[in-house]
NUTOR-423967 format. One record per residue (C-alpha): residue number from 1; residue in one letter; x negated, y negated, z. Coordinates in Angstrom, 2 decimals. Example, Ala and Ser with C-alpha at 12.3 -4.5 7.8 and 13.67 -1.06 7.14 Angstrom:
# NUTOR-423967
R_1_A_-12.30_4.50_7.80
R_2_S_-13.67_1.06_7.14
//
This chain:
# NUTOR-423967
R_1_K_-79.36_-66.76_97.39
R_2_S_-79.83_-67.15_93.63
R_3_S_-77.39_-70.06_93.47
R_4_R_-79.28_-71.72_96.32
R_5_A_-82.54_-71.32_94.42
R_6_A_-80.93_-72.75_91.31
R_7_L_-79.67_-75.77_93.26
R_8_I_-83.08_-76.40_94.77
R_9_S_-84.83_-76.15_91.42
R_10_R_-82.39_-78.56_89.79
R_11_V_-82.17_-81.09_92.61
R_12_V_-85.44_-81.34_94.41
R_13_R_-88.20_-79.43_92.71
R_14_Q_-88.11_-81.11_89.33
R_15_P_-90.96_-83.49_88.56
R_16_A_-89.94_-87.08_87.90
R_17_A_-90.54_-86.79_84.15
R_18_A_-88.12_-83.87_83.86
R_19_R_-85.48_-85.69_85.90
R_20_V_-85.60_-88.71_83.61
R_21_S_-85.43_-86.80_80.33
R_22_S_-82.71_-84.34_81.30
R_23_P_-80.75_-85.27_84.41
R_24_G_-79.15_-82.31_86.16
R_25_P_-75.62_-82.27_87.49
R_26_V_-76.73_-83.63_90.84
R_27_E_-78.13_-86.90_89.49
R_28_R_-75.53_-87.97_86.96
R_29_P_-73.72_-90.98_88.44
R_30_G_-70.07_-91.40_87.59
R_31_F_-69.34_-87.70_87.21
R_32_P_-67.24_-85.83_89.77
R_33_G_-69.34_-83.78_92.14
R_34_S_-72.52_-85.64_91.26
R_35_M_-74.88_-87.29_93.70
R_36_R_-78.01_-89.38_93.40
R_37_L_-81.28_-87.81_94.51
R_38_V_-82.02_-90.74_96.82
R_39_R_-78.70_-90.25_98.64
R_40_F_-79.50_-86.58_99.09
R_41_L_-82.93_-87.33_100.53
R_42_M_-81.41_-89.90_102.89
R_43_K_-79.40_-87.09_104.48
R_44_L_-82.57_-85.16_105.38
R_45_S_-83.20_-87.08_108.61
R_46_N_-84.69_-84.95_111.41
R_47_E_-85.50_-82.11_108.99
R_48_T_-89.02_-80.69_108.75
R_49_V_-90.07_-80.66_105.11
R_50_V_-93.17_-80.26_102.98
R_51_V_-93.82_-83.08_100.50
R_52_E_-96.24_-82.76_97.63
R_53_L_-97.50_-86.02_96.18
R_54_K_-98.50_-86.78_92.60
R_55_N_-102.19_-86.62_93.56
R_56_S_-101.69_-83.02_94.86
R_57_T_-101.81_-84.10_98.51
R_58_V_-99.53_-82.02_100.75
R_59_V_-97.69_-83.66_103.65
R_60_Q_-95.79_-81.63_106.23
R_61_G_-93.66_-83.36_108.83
R_62_T_-90.24_-84.38_110.12
R_63_V_-88.28_-86.91_108.08
R_64_T_-87.20_-89.91_110.13
R_65_G_-85.60_-91.72_107.21
R_66_V_-85.55_-92.39_103.48
R_67_D_-84.72_-95.81_102.01
R_68_M_-83.21_-96.77_98.66
R_69_S_-86.65_-97.00_97.01
R_70_M_-87.13_-93.33_97.99
R_71_N_-89.83_-94.32_100.49
R_72_C_-90.04_-91.43_102.93
R_73_H_-90.72_-92.18_106.61
R_74_M_-92.01_-89.20_108.60
R_75_K_-93.23_-88.31_112.09
R_76_N_-95.47_-85.52_113.47
R_77_V_-97.25_-85.33_110.14
R_78_K_-99.98_-83.00_108.92
R_79_F_-101.60_-84.71_105.93
R_80_T_-103.75_-82.47_103.71
R_81_V_-105.72_-84.03_100.86
R_82_K_-106.75_-81.48_98.22
R_83_G_-110.13_-79.98_99.13
R_84_K_-110.36_-81.64_102.57
R_85_P_-109.38_-80.61_106.11
R_86_P_-105.89_-81.61_107.32
R_87_V_-105.37_-84.79_109.32
R_88_S_-102.62_-85.12_111.95
R_89_M_-100.68_-88.37_112.31
R_90_D_-97.84_-89.58_114.51
R_91_H_-96.09_-91.55_111.76
R_92_L_-96.47_-91.85_107.99
R_93_T_-94.59_-93.65_105.24
R_94_I_-94.89_-92.34_101.68
R_95_R_-94.06_-94.67_98.84
R_96_G_-91.22_-93.24_96.77
R_97_N_-92.92_-93.26_93.38
R_98_N_-95.69_-91.00_94.74
R_99_L_-93.36_-88.07_95.51
R_100_R_-93.67_-85.03_93.27
R_101_Y_-91.81_-82.33_95.25
R_102_V_-89.83_-82.18_98.45
R_103_I_-89.80_-78.56_99.62
R_104_L_-86.86_-77.92_101.91
R_105_P_-86.58_-75.35_104.70
R_106_D_-84.28_-72.38_104.09
R_107_S_-82.19_-73.25_107.14
R_108_I_-80.51_-76.40_105.80
R_109_P_-76.96_-76.12_104.38
R_110_L_-77.33_-77.41_100.82
R_111_D_-73.65_-77.08_99.98
R_112_T_-72.65_-79.56_102.70
R_113_L_-75.54_-81.95_102.01
R_114_L_-74.77_-82.11_98.29
R_115_V_-71.24_-83.41_98.84
R_116_D_-71.11_-87.05_97.73
R_117_D_-69.37_-88.85_100.58
R_118_S_-69.88_-92.39_99.28
R_119_K_-66.71_-94.24_98.39
R_120_R_-66.65_-95.51_94.82
R_121_L_-65.07_-98.91_94.34
R_122_P_-62.98_-99.35_91.19
R_123_K_-64.49_-101.80_88.74
R_124_A_-62.63_-105.08_88.97
R_125_G_-61.70_-106.86_85.76
R_126_K_-61.82_-110.61_85.30
R_127_D_-61.39_-112.43_88.58
R_128_T_-58.03_-114.24_88.78
R_129_S_-59.10_-116.70_91.46
R_130_V_-58.63_-120.38_90.62
R_131_G_-61.68_-122.01_92.17
R_132_R_-65.34_-121.52_91.53
R_133_G_-66.36_-121.55_95.16
R_134_R_-68.46_-124.27_96.69
R_135_G_-69.92_-127.19_94.82
R_136_R_-68.65_-129.57_92.18
R_137_G_-68.14_-127.14_89.34
R_138_R_-69.81_-127.30_85.94
R_139_G_-69.37_-130.97_85.17
R_140_R_-66.59_-132.96_83.64
R_141_G_-67.92_-133.77_80.20
R_142_R_-69.15_-137.05_78.72
R_143_G_-67.46_-140.30_79.56
R_144_S_-64.96_-138.94_82.05
R_145_T_-63.93_-141.12_84.95
R_146_K_-64.89_-140.34_88.49
R_147_K_-62.05_-139.07_90.68
R_148_R_-62.05_-139.81_94.38
//
């Protein structure tokens, strides 16, 4: 249980400022066993979560999807603005830069979700192909004759 709490605190519950200044092992791209936060959130489809926004609004609902900008699409939402009564909605999209916390249920298996299953392509060196693709190229210089 303590390792689970440590994983949650490092992965999901850090504010954005803390993530930028000191990335945890889950967010460091290029390292074995690391995974981007966006990719982790994308795996939370059909999970019921509580999201706290930067303006202290609390949103509880079921995640339908998360895109690469970390925009979170939810259904069956209870939207509670600080100091006001909750509002129920069928669907809601939260812009990614407004997320402060994503509070996960205890029932989800973090160890399987944190496995990075994306295939990394090796970086290719200089391309050895002859042509430049479509078009006439970069020009032939001054005074060259036209070839037909």
